[in-house]
N, C-alpha and C positions, 0 to 999 in steps of 0.2 A: 385777920379780922377774926373777932370774936363774936359768935351764935349773939344772936338778940331775937325777940320774942316778935319780931315783924315775917310777917309771911305772906303770901301768893293764894290766893283763893278766888278760880273763878267760878265757883257757886255762893258764894259768900253773896249775903242779902244786899240789893243796892236799888237804886230808884231810876232804873233803867229801862223802857221800852223794849220790849221784844223786837226781833226780827232787825235789829239795827247793825250796819253794817261795820261798825269798829265792834271789838272785844273790851268790855270794862275791869277793868283792875282791881283790886279790894286788901288793904290791909289791915290785919287787927291790930290796933295801937290803941293800948292801956285797955279801958273799957269800950273804946268807940271802934267805929269802923270808918276807914277814911278810904277812899271812891275815886275810881278816875276815867270817865268815857272820853274821846278826842281831848278835848281841854277845859274839860269841867272836871273841878275837884269838889267834891260831895265828904259830907260829916256825917256819919251817920242817917244816911240818903238825903240831906238835904244840902243846898248846893252851897259850896262857900268860898269858893273862888276859881280864877282862869289863869292857867298855866301856860304855858310858851311851848311844853310840848307834851309828851305820853308821860302818867305817872310811874315813875319807878319803884317808889320806897318811902317809906315813914317811917316814923320815928315818935314816942313820946320821949321829952326829957324835961324832966320836973313838972310844971305847970306850961311848958309849950310842946306843940304839935310841930314836926319840921317834916314838910312834905317835899322830896323828890320829884322834881319834874321836868322835863325839858332843859336839863342844862342850868336848871338854877335852885335854890330851895326857898320854899314860903314859909315860912315863920305865922303859924296862927296859936289864938288862945284855946285854951280845951273847949272854950265853945264856940269855936270855929272864925273870929271877927281875924282877920290880918292884923299883923302886926308888920311883918317886912319881907322885903323879896330881894333875896341876896343872886347876883349873877355875876358872872366872869368879871366885869369891873369890879367886883368887891372883890375877887380869888375864888370862886367857886370853879372847878376844875372844868375843863370841858369834857361831853359826855359820858354826863351819869349814869352808870349802869345802875347802883342800889346804895343804900344809905343802911349805914350799923353804928351800932354803940356797943363801945368796949366796958367792963365791970366798974368802970371808975367812970363813966362819964362822957367819954372821952367819943366824938361824932368822927367815924370815917364813911369816907366817897370812893366807892370803886368807880374806875373810868377805863378803857382799853388800854389805858398807859400805864396802870399802876394804882395806889391806894393810896388814900390823902386822909392825914387825919384834919377836920375840919376845925378851924378857931371860932366859936361862936361867941367871946366876950365881945359886950357891947353892942351884941345884933340885939334889936329888938328896944 
């Protein structure tokens, strides 16, 4: 899997109240921050979506943000508007651990059982 500009930061800006039990996770995505706490996904501190599980990665692909959380991919516009939710029924492999993009714009998904190249053609 090629390196990508998505990274985890426990100290990144967020809209979370101190003292909550769950630890927020944030990813720099283009010029934005995508953060997750429990099942909530935030774009630049603004709530934009609910996920079925913990946020494990995010990236920008063209004019789309792709959020990997809870075994699904959530596609958002750059403004945070939900476009589509892809689940195992649409071919997303179980146990997503992270998401990345290669130099050709190919989306890669890592799971405990292997690395898969995503096919987002026709999505959205």
